[in-house]
N, C-alpha and C positions, 0 to 999 in steps of 0.2 A: 560542439559541445556533447559531452558524453553524459547523459542522465542515466541514472541507476534506478531500477525499479525492483521492489521487494513484493513478490507474490506470496500471499499467505495461504498454505496449502496443508493438506494432512500428509501423513506418512506414505499414502499411495500417490503422492503429487497431484491430488484433485483439490480444486476449491470446494469447500463445504460450507453450509450456512452457519459459521461460527464468527464472532467477532475477530477482528485483525490479531489482537493479543492473545487469542485462544487457539493459534494455529499451531500445528505440530512443529512445522518449520517455515523458512522463508527461503524461496529459490530467488536469487539475485540475478537480474539481468542488466546489460548495459547497452544503451543504444549507440551502435557503431555503425557508421555509414548507412544511417537509416533503416537499420535492421536491429531487433533486440536479439542479443547473444547471452546465453546463460553464463555467467562467471563463477557462481559458487551455490552451494546449499548450506544453510546455516540453521541447526537445531533451536527452537524457540526455548532457551533455558529459563525464560521468564513466565512461562504459561500459568504457572501455579502461583507466582509470586504474591503474597499478600491476599490472595483470593478468599482465604477463611474469613479475613476480617471485612473486607469491602469488595463486592463485585464492581469490576470497573475501577479498580485501584489506581489512584494517581501515582503512587509508588512505582506500580507494575508498569503504567503508561510510560512514566519517566524513564525507567530502565530500559523498555524497548527502544524508546526514541534515542537515548544516548548509544545504545548498541548499534542501531542502522545508521546514525550520524557518523560513527566510526568506520562503518562500511560504505560510507560516501553515498547513501542512498538518497534519492529526491523524491521518488514516487512509490506510494503504497498502494497495493491492488488487492482487493478482497470482496468476497460476497457480502460482508457485513462489517460495520463499524459500530462500536458502542459509544458511551458517552466520553470516552477520552479522545473522540475526534476532534474535541474542542481544544486538546493540546496537540494533536497530531498535526492540524492544518496549520499551526504556527511554524512548523519546520519542513513539511511534506506535502506534496500535492496528493490528496487521497482520491482513489478511482474505485468505484463501486461496480462490480461487474454481476452478471447473471449465469454466466457459463461456468461449467464444471473443470474443463480441460484447459491447461495452460496454453496449448498449441491453438486452440480456438481463441483464446483471449488475445493472444498475440496477433492473430490475424485481424482481429477487430480493433485492437490498439494502434496498428500499423495505419489503419485507415483515419484516425483521429490523432496520431501523434503531433501535428502542428498545433493543436488546441492545448495539448498538456506542455508542449515546449514553450508556447506563448505565455500560459500561466507561469511558469517557473521563471522565464526570462523577465517577466514585467512585474513581479511582486517579490517582496522580501519576506512575508508572513502573511497571515490569514488567506491562505490559499483557498479557492472555491473547490467544492466537491464535483466530481465528474461522475455522473452515472451512465454507464453505457449498457444498452441493450440492444434494439435494433438500430438506435441512432445515439446521439450523445446529448446529454443535459448537463449544463453547468449551474451550480446553485451555491448561494452563500450558505455559512454554517453559522447557526445562531449561537451566540456566547452566553 
């Protein structure tokens, strides 16, 4: 199985304390032979979509979901998620991390990949939120 991960980062390729949809870009990784390999970088062209009207816009959330589904992404990785996480977890496994550097996040993800793979393989929707700090916490998302 080749899972794809979208890392929500700024223009300096660092995770910042912004909601997933407010990232400057997404670095897409694919799980190949039990390793995450970068396959592309995608500018977040939806960053400001409908934000003047509603913060956490459903329109913006759906646009990002459709974009990442076309990229065959399965897992979203960010330091923060907003209220659109209720839409996100219908399509993707959300992973909340505390680190800033993608290389550090990859090292930690590698230790916990079996949990994420298990979540993706055994559910079709309503994926649990994984919070990774020194360990991993799997929790339900309230609708």
